[in-house]
N, C-alpha and C positions, 0 to 999 in steps of 0.2 A: 488416528485419534488425536495425537499430539498437535497436529496442525490445526484441528478444529479448536482445541483449547487455546492455542496461541492466537488464532484469529479472533476468538472471543475476547481475549484480553487486549488485543491491539486495536480492535475496531473502534473503540471509544476515543482513541487518540487522534483520529482524523488522519492518520498516516497509513491506513490500510487500503489496499485495492484488492478486490476479489476477482479472480479469473475463473469463469465458468464456461468451458467450451460448449458450443451449441450442439456438437455431435458427441457429447459425453455418453459412453455406453450405459451408465447407470445414473441418470440425472436425479433420481429420487434420493441418492446419497448426498446431494448438494442442497436439498431443500432447506435444511436448517441454516446452513451457511448463508444462503440467499436471504432468508428471513432476517437473520441477524444483521446482514449488510444493509438491507432496506430499512430496518428499524433504526439504525444508527447513521443512515445517510452515506454509507461507504460506497464508492464507485464500484460498479460491476461491469466487466468486459467479457466478450465472448471469444476473443482471440488472444494469443500470447503477445502479439505485437501491440494490440490495444491495451492490454494489461500493463506491459512494460512502459509504453508511452504515457499512460495515465500516472503510473508510479513516478516516472521521471518528472512529470509535470508537478506532482506534489513536492518532490525534492526541490525542484527549481523554485517553487513558490516559497518553500521554507527558507531557502538561501536568500531570496529577495527580501523576505521579512527580516531576516537577521541583518542584512545590509542596511535596510531602511531604519531599523531601530538602533543602529550603532553597535550591535552585538558582535564585535570583531572576534572575540575569543570563542563565542558560540559558533560563529560562522566557520572558523578554522576547524573546530572539533567536528562539525557536521560534514564539512568537505573531506576531512581525513577519514571519517567513518564511511562516507559514501565511496571514496576512492578505494578503501580497503575491500569493500563488498564487491565493487566492480572488478577489481583485479582478481579476486578469488573466483 
């Protein structure tokens, strides 16, 4: 349930990607998450590879935006946060 709440809070930021496996044993449990994702235009993927690729694409777009707007300090903070998560 915590994950549902976190997704609901993060989906509006444009930085959320929802992974919904096509072979999920209980797909009805994901209906609300899919509804919220569609409502807010969040990407949905059916594979782990697709979900990770889409998430990394969003991160790369954010880094490019920071570079384009001259936000060097923001860029450094985003890269540090991203690196911390990847290493863990």
